C-alpha positions in Angstrom: 6.9 26.6 10.3 10.4 27.0 9.0 12.3 24.0 7.6 15.8 23.5 6.3 17.2 26.0 8.9 20.9 26.7 9.2 23.1 28.3 11.7 26.7 29.1 11.8 28.2 28.9 15.3 30.8 27.2 17.4 28.8 24.5 19.5 29.4 26.3 22.9 28.4 29.6 21.4 25.2 28.0 20.1 24.2 26.4 23.5 25.3 29.6 25.3 23.0 31.8 23.2 20.1 29.5 23.3 17.8 31.1 25.9 14.4 29.5 25.5 12.9 26.4 23.8 9.0 26.8 24.0 7.1 26.9 27.3 6.6 24.3 30.0 3.4 23.3 28.3 5.1 22.5 25.1 7.5 20.0 26.2 7.8 16.6 28.1 10.7 14.9 29.7 11.6 11.3 28.6 14.1 9.0 30.0 15.7 5.6 29.9 17.1 3.4 32.6 20.6 3.3 31.6 23.3 4.6 29.3 26.3 2.2 29.2 29.7 3.8 28.2 33.3 3.5 28.6 35.9 0.8 29.6 35.0 -0.5 32.2 31.4 0.1 31.6 29.8 2.9 33.5 25.9 3.2 33.7 23.7 6.0 34.5 20.1 7.1 33.9 19.6 9.8 31.2 16.8 11.9 30.1 16.1 14.3 27.1 13.4 17.0 26.8 11.4 17.3 23.6 8.2 18.7 22.4 4.9 16.9 22.9 3.1 14.9 20.1 0.0 16.6 19.1 -0.8 19.8 17.1 1.6 22.1 15.7 0.6 24.6 18.3 2.5 22.5 20.8 5.7 22.8 18.7 8.7 24.0 20.9 10.4 26.9 19.0 14.0 27.7 20.0 14.9 31.3 20.7 18.6 32.3 20.3 20.5 35.5 20.8 23.6 36.8 18.9 23.5 34.1 16.3 23.2 34.2 12.5 20.2 32.1 11.4 19.1 31.4 7.9 17.4 29.2 5.4 19.4 27.0 2.9 17.8 27.5 -0.5 18.2 25.0 -3.4 20.9 27.0 -4.9 23.0 26.2 -1.7 23.3 29.9 -0.7 22.2 30.8 2.8 19.9 33.8 3.2 20.4 35.2 6.7 18.6 37.6 9.0 15.6 35.4 9.6 
């Protein structure tokens, strides 16, 4: 497992180049009945997918294309090419 991962991208570039997050078996959809925002208040149901609880084998690993990804070390330098 990798921790303290960094990436350098514009948000839209990041999401456009994220082409996979695990398999169907490694995630589960969760939702909530409402999301109140705005003036006047607007409500709608929302949901977010995330990894299942359990063993590390079920961890949803993201796969990106055309992004520089690295690990930030204690010296605050970023080693890229991971």
